[in-house]
PyMOL Python script that loads the backbone (N, CA, C, O; Angstrom):
from pymol import cmd

cmd.read_pdbstr("""\
ATOM      1  N   UNK A   1       0.850  -1.210   0.000  1.00  0.00           N
ATOM      2  CA  UNK A   1       0.000   0.000   0.000  1.00  0.00           C
ATOM      3  C   UNK A   1       0.883   1.256   0.000  1.00  0.00           C
ATOM      4  O   UNK A   1       0.593   2.223  -0.705  1.00  0.00           O
ATOM      5  N   UNK A   2       1.959   1.235   0.794  1.00  0.00           N
ATOM      6  CA  UNK A   2       2.839   2.417   0.842  1.00  0.00           C
ATOM      7  C   UNK A   2       3.459   2.667  -0.538  1.00  0.00           C
ATOM      8  O   UNK A   2       3.591   3.810  -0.976  1.00  0.00           O
ATOM      9  N   UNK A   3       3.836   1.572  -1.212  1.00  0.00           N
ATOM     10  CA  UNK A   3       4.457   1.723  -2.538  1.00  0.00           C
ATOM     11  C   UNK A   3       3.472   2.380  -3.492  1.00  0.00           C
ATOM     12  O   UNK A   3       3.848   3.211  -4.318  1.00  0.00           O
ATOM     13  N   UNK A   4       2.202   1.994  -3.367  1.00  0.00           N
ATOM     14  CA  UNK A   4       1.173   2.564  -4.241  1.00  0.00           C
ATOM     15  C   UNK A   4       1.044   4.060  -3.974  1.00  0.00           C
ATOM     16  O   UNK A   4       0.909   4.860  -4.901  1.00  0.00           O
ATOM     17  N   UNK A   5       1.086   4.422  -2.707  1.00  0.00           N
ATOM     18  CA  UNK A   5       0.996   5.848  -2.344  1.00  0.00           C
ATOM     19  C   UNK A   5       2.177   6.605  -2.930  1.00  0.00           C
ATOM     20  O   UNK A   5       2.020   7.699  -3.472  1.00  0.00           O
ATOM     21  N   UNK A   6       3.342   6.020  -2.817  1.00  0.00           N
ATOM     22  CA  UNK A   6       4.553   6.673  -3.345  1.00  0.00           C
ATOM     23  C   UNK A   6       4.410   6.882  -4.850  1.00  0.00           C
ATOM     24  O   UNK A   6       4.764   7.935  -5.379  1.00  0.00           O
ATOM     25  N   UNK A   7       3.890   5.870  -5.527  1.00  0.00           N
ATOM     26  CA  UNK A   7       3.711   5.961  -6.983  1.00  0.00           C
ATOM     27  C   UNK A   7       2.734   7.086  -7.309  1.00  0.00           C
ATOM     28  O   UNK A   7       2.934   7.847  -8.255  1.00  0.00           O
ATOM     29  N   UNK A   8       1.675   7.176  -6.507  1.00  0.00           N
ATOM     30  CA  UNK A   8       0.681   8.237  -6.745  1.00  0.00           C
ATOM     31  C   UNK A   8       1.317   9.601  -6.529  1.00  0.00           C
ATOM     32  O   UNK A   8       1.036  10.555  -7.255  1.00  0.00           O
ATOM     33  N   UNK A   9       2.180   9.679  -5.517  1.00  0.00           N
ATOM     34  CA  UNK A   9       2.829  10.968  -5.225  1.00  0.00           C
ATOM     35  C   UNK A   9       3.763  11.354  -6.380  1.00  0.00           C
ATOM     36  O   UNK A   9       3.875  12.526  -6.740  1.00  0.00           O
ATOM     37  N   UNK A  10       4.419  10.358  -6.942  1.00  0.00           N
ATOM     38  CA  UNK A  10       5.369  10.631  -8.021  1.00  0.00           C
ATOM     39  C   UNK A  10       4.628  11.126  -9.269  1.00  0.00           C
ATOM     40  O   UNK A  10       5.148  11.939 -10.032  1.00  0.00           O
ATOM     41  N   UNK A  11       3.406  10.620  -9.462  1.00  0.00           N
ATOM     42  CA  UNK A  11       2.630  11.034 -10.641  1.00  0.00           C
ATOM     43  C   UNK A  11       1.942  12.372 -10.367  1.00  0.00           C
ATOM     44  O   UNK A  11       1.153  12.479  -9.428  1.00  0.00           O
ATOM     45  N   UNK A  12       2.231  13.381 -11.169  1.00  0.00           N
ATOM     46  CA  UNK A  12       1.626  14.698 -10.994  1.00  0.00           C
ATOM     47  C   UNK A  12       0.136  14.664 -11.291  1.00  0.00           C
ATOM     48  O   UNK A  12      -0.271  14.429 -12.429  1.00  0.00           O
ATOM     49  N   UNK A  13      -0.685  14.900 -10.261  1.00  0.00           N
ATOM     50  CA  UNK A  13      -2.136  14.911 -10.462  1.00  0.00           C
ATOM     51  C   UNK A  13      -2.664  16.345 -10.364  1.00  0.00           C
ATOM     52  O   UNK A  13      -1.889  17.300 -10.305  1.00  0.00           O
ATOM     53  N   UNK A  14      -3.967  16.477 -10.348  1.00  0.00           N
ATOM     54  CA  UNK A  14      -4.556  17.814 -10.259  1.00  0.00           C
ATOM     55  C   UNK A  14      -4.036  18.532  -9.017  1.00  0.00           C
ATOM     56  O   UNK A  14      -3.790  17.891  -7.995  1.00  0.00           O
ATOM     57  N   UNK A  15      -3.866  19.842  -9.089  1.00  0.00           N
ATOM     58  CA  UNK A  15      -3.331  20.632  -7.960  1.00  0.00           C
ATOM     59  C   UNK A  15      -4.142  20.415  -6.691  1.00  0.00           C
ATOM     60  O   UNK A  15      -3.574  20.258  -5.610  1.00  0.00           O
ATOM     61  N   UNK A  16      -5.454  20.404  -6.814  1.00  0.00           N
ATOM     62  CA  UNK A  16      -6.304  20.213  -5.624  1.00  0.00           C
ATOM     63  C   UNK A  16      -5.999  18.871  -4.976  1.00  0.00           C
ATOM     64  O   UNK A  16      -5.836  18.778  -3.760  1.00  0.00           O
ATOM     65  N   UNK A  17      -5.923  17.846  -5.792  1.00  0.00           N
ATOM     66  CA  UNK A  17      -5.653  16.508  -5.258  1.00  0.00           C
ATOM     67  C   UNK A  17      -4.271  16.485  -4.601  1.00  0.00           C
ATOM     68  O   UNK A  17      -4.101  15.933  -3.514  1.00  0.00           O
ATOM     69  N   UNK A  18      -3.307  17.077  -5.261  1.00  0.00           N
ATOM     70  CA  UNK A  18      -1.941  17.089  -4.721  1.00  0.00           C
ATOM     71  C   UNK A  18      -1.936  17.803  -3.372  1.00  0.00           C
ATOM     72  O   UNK A  18      -1.272  17.362  -2.434  1.00  0.00           O
ATOM     73  N   UNK A  19      -2.666  18.891  -3.279  1.00  0.00           N
ATOM     74  CA  UNK A  19      -2.738  19.644  -2.009  1.00  0.00           C
ATOM     75  C   UNK A  19      -3.260  18.739  -0.898  1.00  0.00           C
ATOM     76  O   UNK A  19      -2.710  18.708   0.203  1.00  0.00           O
ATOM     77  N   UNK A  20      -4.317  18.011  -1.198  1.00  0.00           N
ATOM     78  CA  UNK A  20      -4.901  17.112  -0.203  1.00  0.00           C
ATOM     79  C   UNK A  20      -3.892  16.062   0.232  1.00  0.00           C
ATOM     80  O   UNK A  20      -3.759  15.766   1.420  1.00  0.00           O
ATOM     81  N   UNK A  21      -3.182  15.502  -0.742  1.00  0.00           N
ATOM     82  CA  UNK A  21      -2.182  14.474  -0.414  1.00  0.00           C
ATOM     83  C   UNK A  21      -1.099  15.068   0.478  1.00  0.00           C
ATOM     84  O   UNK A  21      -0.674  14.457   1.458  1.00  0.00           O
ATOM     85  N   UNK A  22      -0.661  16.274   0.117  1.00  0.00           N
ATOM     86  CA  UNK A  22       0.412  16.916   0.886  1.00  0.00           C
ATOM     87  C   UNK A  22      -0.061  17.176   2.319  1.00  0.00           C
ATOM     88  O   UNK A  22       0.679  16.968   3.280  1.00  0.00           O
ATOM     89  N   UNK A  23      -1.302  17.633   2.437  1.00  0.00           N
ATOM     90  CA  UNK A  23      -1.857  17.931   3.761  1.00  0.00           C
ATOM     91  C   UNK A  23      -1.903  16.651   4.594  1.00  0.00           C
ATOM     92  O   UNK A  23      -1.502  16.632   5.757  1.00  0.00           O
ATOM     93  N   UNK A  24      -2.400  15.586   3.972  1.00  0.00           N
ATOM     94  CA  UNK A  24      -2.516  14.323   4.694  1.00  0.00           C
ATOM     95  C   UNK A  24      -1.132  13.833   5.119  1.00  0.00           C
ATOM     96  O   UNK A  24      -0.947  13.335   6.230  1.00  0.00           O
ATOM     97  N   UNK A  25      -0.169  13.985   4.215  1.00  0.00           N
ATOM     98  CA  UNK A  25       1.187  13.521   4.507  1.00  0.00           C
ATOM     99  C   UNK A  25       1.769  14.320   5.674  1.00  0.00           C
ATOM    100  O   UNK A  25       2.441  13.765   6.544  1.00  0.00           O
ATOM    101  N   UNK A  26       1.506  15.622   5.682  1.00  0.00           N
ATOM    102  CA  UNK A  26       2.050  16.485   6.733  1.00  0.00           C
ATOM    103  C   UNK A  26       1.371  16.165   8.069  1.00  0.00           C
ATOM    104  O   UNK A  26       1.989  16.265   9.128  1.00  0.00           O
ATOM    105  N   UNK A  27       0.094  15.781   8.005  1.00  0.00           N
ATOM    106  CA  UNK A  27      -0.643  15.496   9.240  1.00  0.00           C
ATOM    107  C   UNK A  27      -0.255  14.136   9.810  1.00  0.00           C
ATOM    108  O   UNK A  27      -0.229  13.944  11.026  1.00  0.00           O
ATOM    109  N   UNK A  28       0.045  13.193   8.916  1.00  0.00           N
ATOM    110  CA  UNK A  28       0.398  11.851   9.396  1.00  0.00           C
ATOM    111  C   UNK A  28       1.914  11.706   9.526  1.00  0.00           C
ATOM    112  O   UNK A  28       2.647  12.047   8.597  1.00  0.00           O
ATOM    113  N   UNK A  29       2.391  11.205  10.663  1.00  0.00           N
ATOM    114  CA  UNK A  29       3.828  11.017  10.875  1.00  0.00           C
ATOM    115  C   UNK A  29       4.385   9.960   9.929  1.00  0.00           C
ATOM    116  O   UNK A  29       3.892   8.833   9.889  1.00  0.00           O
ATOM    117  N   UNK A  30       5.403  10.323   9.177  1.00  0.00           N
ATOM    118  CA  UNK A  30       5.980   9.366   8.224  1.00  0.00           C
ATOM    119  C   UNK A  30       7.009   8.476   8.911  1.00  0.00           C
ATOM    120  O   UNK A  30       7.947   8.979   9.530  1.00  0.00           O
ATOM    121  N   UNK A  31       6.841   7.158   8.807  1.00  0.00           N
ATOM    122  CA  UNK A  31       7.812   6.221   9.403  1.00  0.00           C
ATOM    123  C   UNK A  31       9.143   6.281   8.671  1.00  0.00           C
ATOM    124  O   UNK A  31       9.175   6.598   7.482  1.00  0.00           O
ATOM    125  N   UNK A  32      10.227   5.986   9.346  1.00  0.00           N
ATOM    126  CA  UNK A  32      11.582   6.051   8.738  1.00  0.00           C
ATOM    127  C   UNK A  32      11.754   5.054   7.600  1.00  0.00           C
ATOM    128  O   UNK A  32      12.824   4.987   6.994  1.00  0.00           O
TER     129      UNK A  32
END
""", "prot")
cmd.dss("prot")
cmd.show_as("cartoon", "prot")
cmd.util.cbc("prot")
cmd.orient("prot")
């Protein structure tokens, strides 16, 4: 699942969607 998320992040999507992803990423603590 994490790999899928990474792939989605690598693919440039709509600005609104990217903003949401960035917000979620910033809110959730990223494991090392």
